[in-house]
C-alpha positions in Angstrom: -1.2 10.1 130.5 -3.6 8.3 132.8 -1.1 6.0 134.2 1.4 8.8 135.6 -1.7 10.1 136.7 -2.5 7.3 138.7 0.9 6.8 140.2 2.0 10.4 140.5 -1.0 12.1 141.5 1.1 14.0 144.1 3.5 15.4 141.6 0.8 16.8 139.4 -1.1 18.5 142.2 1.9 20.0 143.7 2.9 21.5 140.4 -0.9 22.5 139.3 -2.0 23.4 142.7 0.8 24.6 145.0 3.2 25.7 142.1 5.8 24.0 143.3 8.1 20.7 142.1 9.0 18.1 145.0 12.0 17.1 143.0 13.4 20.6 142.7 14.0 20.0 138.7 11.6 22.2 137.3 12.9 25.3 136.5 10.1 27.7 136.6 9.3 26.3 140.0 12.8 26.7 141.9 14.9 29.2 143.1 18.9 28.6 144.0 19.8 30.7 147.6 22.5 30.6 149.4 22.2 30.3 153.2 24.1 33.1 155.1 24.9 31.2 158.2 26.5 28.7 155.9 28.2 30.7 153.2 32.2 31.5 154.0 32.5 34.3 151.3 34.7 31.7 149.5 33.6 33.0 146.0 33.7 29.9 144.4 30.3 30.1 143.7 30.3 33.9 141.5 33.1 32.3 139.8 30.8 29.6 138.5 28.0 31.6 137.7 27.8 32.2 134.2 25.3 35.4 134.5 27.2 37.1 137.4 24.3 36.4 139.5 26.4 36.0 142.5 27.5 38.8 144.6 29.0 39.5 147.6 32.0 40.4 149.4 35.0 38.0 150.1 34.7 36.2 153.8 31.1 37.6 153.7 28.0 35.8 152.8 26.9 35.9 149.1 23.2 36.6 147.6 22.1 35.0 144.7 19.7 37.8 142.7 16.7 35.9 141.4 16.0 38.4 138.6 19.5 37.6 137.0 19.7 33.6 137.7 19.5 31.0 135.1 19.2 27.7 137.2 22.0 26.3 136.1 23.1 24.4 139.0 26.9 26.2 138.9 27.0 27.9 141.7 25.5 24.7 143.9 28.2 22.4 142.3 30.8 24.6 143.1 29.8 25.1 146.2 32.4 23.1 149.2 30.3 24.0 152.0 26.4 23.5 150.8 25.5 26.6 151.6 23.9 26.7 148.4 19.9 25.4 148.5 17.5 24.9 146.1 14.0 25.7 146.8 10.6 25.3 145.5 7.3 26.6 146.3 6.3 30.6 146.5 6.3 30.3 150.4 9.5 28.9 150.3 11.2 30.6 147.7 10.1 34.0 149.5 11.4 33.1 153.0 14.2 31.5 151.3 15.2 34.9 149.5 14.3 36.9 152.3 16.9 34.5 154.4 19.6 35.7 152.4 18.9 39.6 152.1 22.0 41.2 153.9 19.8 44.4 155.2 
């Protein structure tokens, strides 16, 4: 444990103090969002989502419902336009969710 702290102190501090995962690997500290400018509304992400967390009309930007999302990465893997983004940290998650809000 001391060796990991020695070599990965920044990672520990980010997880504990900032509540973010620099590697975007910790499910509890990440969120998947859709960039409305990059989303073409092809519906591939919505079709691949096992819990129907992705919604939107065809040919219109889609939105991920954070309360339903299980962070399985299926939507990001399916997206051919790199519109699905992984963000970490309370401020970044809040900003990304606001950006994908259709209102």
